[in-house]
C-alpha positions as CSV (number, residue, x, y, z in Angstrom):
1,Q,97.5,88.6,119.1
2,V,95.2,89.9,116.5
3,Q,97.3,91.5,113.8
4,F,96.4,93.2,110.3
5,V,98.9,93.6,107.5
6,E,98.0,95.9,105.0
7,S,99.3,96.3,101.1
8,G,98.7,97.8,97.8
9,G,99.2,101.1,98.4
10,G,101.3,103.9,96.2
11,L,101.3,106.6,94.1
12,V,98.6,107.1,91.6
13,Q,97.3,110.1,89.8
14,P,94.2,111.7,90.3
15,G,91.2,109.9,88.6
16,G,93.1,106.5,88.7
17,S,92.4,103.5,90.9
18,L,94.1,101.4,93.4
19,R,93.2,98.0,95.3
20,L,94.5,97.3,99.2
21,S,94.1,94.2,101.1
22,C,94.6,93.4,104.2
23,A,95.2,90.1,105.7
24,A,94.1,89.2,109.8
25,S,95.9,87.2,111.6
26,G,95.4,85.9,115.7
27,R,91.8,85.2,115.9
28,T,88.9,83.8,113.6
29,F,87.1,86.5,112.6
30,S,84.2,84.1,111.6
31,S,81.9,87.2,112.9
32,D,83.1,90.4,113.3
33,A,83.2,93.4,111.0
34,M,86.2,94.3,109.4
35,G,87.0,97.8,108.0
36,W,89.5,100.4,106.4
37,F,90.6,104.2,108.2
38,R,93.1,106.4,106.3
39,Q,95.1,109.2,108.3
40,A,96.3,111.9,106.4
41,P,99.6,114.6,107.5
42,G,98.1,116.3,110.6
43,K,95.1,115.0,110.7
44,E,93.1,112.5,113.0
45,R,92.5,108.7,111.8
46,E,88.9,108.4,110.4
47,F,86.7,105.7,109.2
48,V,86.3,104.5,105.7
49,A,84.3,102.0,105.0
50,A,83.3,98.4,107.5
51,I,81.7,95.1,106.6
52,T,80.2,92.6,108.1
53,W,81.1,89.0,108.2
54,S,78.6,88.0,105.3
55,G,78.6,91.0,103.7
56,G,75.0,92.0,104.2
57,S,76.0,95.2,105.3
58,I,78.7,98.0,104.4
59,Y,78.9,101.5,105.4
60,Y,80.6,104.2,104.1
61,A,82.1,107.6,104.6
62,D,80.3,110.0,102.9
63,S,83.7,111.3,101.6
64,V,84.2,107.6,99.6
65,K,80.4,106.5,98.5
66,G,80.6,105.9,94.7
67,R,84.0,105.4,94.5
68,F,85.3,102.7,97.3
69,T,84.1,99.1,97.7
70,I,84.8,97.0,100.3
71,S,84.7,93.6,100.1
72,R,86.5,90.5,102.1
73,D,87.5,86.9,101.6
74,N,86.6,85.0,105.0
75,A,88.5,82.1,103.6
76,K,91.4,84.5,103.6
77,N,90.7,86.4,107.0
78,T,91.4,89.1,104.2
79,V,89.6,92.5,103.5
80,Y,90.1,94.4,100.4
81,L,89.0,98.5,99.4
82,Q,88.8,99.0,96.0
83,M,89.3,102.6,95.2
84,N,88.4,104.4,91.7
85,S,88.5,108.0,90.5
86,L,91.3,108.7,93.7
87,K,91.3,112.2,94.1
88,P,94.6,113.9,96.1
89,E,92.6,114.2,99.1
90,D,92.6,110.3,99.5
91,T,96.1,110.5,100.3
92,A,96.7,108.9,103.6
93,V,98.0,106.4,105.3
94,Y,95.2,103.6,105.3
95,Y,94.6,100.8,107.9
96,C,92.3,98.0,108.5
97,N,90.9,96.9,111.8
98,A,87.8,94.9,113.4
99,A,85.0,94.6,115.6
100,A,82.1,92.7,116.6
101,R,79.7,94.8,115.4
102,I,79.9,97.1,112.5
103,S,78.8,99.8,114.3
104,S,81.9,100.3,116.3
105,L,84.0,100.5,113.4
106,A,82.0,103.6,112.2
107,I,82.6,105.3,115.3
108,M,86.0,103.4,116.2
109,R,85.5,101.8,119.3
110,N,85.6,98.6,120.7
111,L,88.1,97.5,117.9
112,L,89.4,94.3,118.6
113,G,92.9,94.6,117.4
114,S,96.0,96.9,117.5
115,W,97.0,99.1,115.1
116,G,99.2,97.6,111.9
117,Q,101.7,99.8,109.9
118,G,99.1,100.5,107.4
119,T,99.8,100.9,103.4
120,Q,100.2,104.5,101.8
121,V,98.2,105.8,99.5
122,T,99.3,109.1,97.3
123,V,97.3,110.7,94.9
124,S,99.4,113.6,93.2
125,S,100.1,114.4,89.4
């Protein structure tokens, strides 16, 4: 069973930074794309960023371009999200998942695992 465990969230002031981690298990993700998603209170879950296995292709939602950086460590089956210049509107629970194609992550279709518990990110002064 494919599982994801997200960590690294917390409370940060506007303009601050956080680094999220997601450890994946249950399969060999050697050829899969991995991505980050978020869900703010009262809103639907949305795509944030995705990266192919090689790191050769990376997608970002327009709202985080230039501020967030996705990376992965294939040896550890772990994907990271470096978040800089955080804004109050970034407040959400952040989740990760995987898919065979990076395009599937961008539209949240054909995901490989169920959603984990997520990690809460709160941006507030």
